[in-house]
C-alpha positions as CSV (number, residue, x, y, z in Angstrom):
1,M,0.0,-0.1,-0.1
2,S,1.4,3.4,-1.0
3,D,1.8,6.2,1.6
4,A,-1.0,8.1,-0.2
5,M,-3.4,5.3,0.5
6,R,-2.2,4.4,4.0
7,P,-4.6,5.5,6.8
8,V,-3.6,8.3,9.1
9,E,-2.6,7.0,12.4
10,I,-3.9,9.4,15.1
11,L,-3.2,9.2,18.8
12,M,-5.7,11.2,20.7
13,L,-4.9,12.0,24.5
14,E,-8.1,13.2,25.9
15,D,-10.0,12.5,29.1
16,S,-13.3,14.0,28.2
17,P,-15.6,11.7,26.4
18,L,-17.6,14.6,24.9
19,D,-14.5,16.3,23.7
20,A,-13.2,13.3,22.2
21,E,-16.4,12.6,20.3
22,L,-16.5,16.2,19.0
23,T,-12.8,15.9,17.8
24,R,-13.6,12.5,16.2
25,S,-16.6,13.9,14.6
26,R,-14.7,16.8,12.9
27,L,-11.9,14.3,11.8
28,E,-14.5,12.2,10.1
29,R,-16.0,15.3,8.4
30,A,-12.5,16.1,7.1
31,Q,-12.3,12.5,6.0
32,I,-9.0,11.9,8.1
33,A,-10.4,9.8,11.1
34,D,-8.8,6.6,9.5
35,A,-7.4,5.2,12.6
36,V,-7.9,7.1,15.9
37,T,-6.7,5.6,19.1
38,R,-8.0,7.4,22.3
39,V,-6.2,7.4,25.5
40,E,-7.0,9.1,28.8
41,S,-3.8,8.8,31.0
42,R,-0.1,9.1,31.0
43,R,0.1,5.3,31.4
44,S,-2.3,4.5,28.5
45,F,-0.4,7.3,26.4
46,L,3.0,5.7,26.9
47,A,1.6,2.2,26.3
48,A,0.0,3.2,23.0
49,L,3.4,4.7,21.8
50,E,5.0,1.4,22.4
51,G,2.6,-0.3,19.9
52,C,2.7,2.3,17.2
53,T,4.2,5.3,15.7
54,P,1.3,7.9,15.1
55,D,1.3,10.3,12.3
56,L,-0.5,12.8,14.4
57,I,-0.9,13.2,18.2
58,L,-3.7,15.3,19.4
59,A,-3.2,16.1,23.1
60,D,-5.6,17.8,25.6
61,F,-3.6,20.6,27.2
62,A,-4.4,19.7,30.9
63,L,-5.3,16.3,32.2
64,P,-5.5,15.4,36.0
65,D,-2.1,13.6,36.0
66,F,-0.5,14.7,32.8
67,D,-0.4,17.6,30.4
68,G,-0.2,17.9,26.5
69,L,3.1,19.7,26.4
70,T,4.8,16.8,28.5
71,A,3.1,14.4,26.3
72,L,4.5,15.9,23.1
73,A,8.0,16.1,24.8
């Protein structure tokens, strides 16, 4: 499969189900919600990164035990 046809792998760090659904809806509308993996915590974020190399990381700015800037670092 060529890169042009490969699904966009998105890792979403979001603890709010409502915000996650809104984001997923926007991605679907833009036709880029091919492979979205949603995680809610530092532990699940790090575990997800062990299993894949996402093309895009969408990170909530502030989570109870983690923040988006630390996640991106």
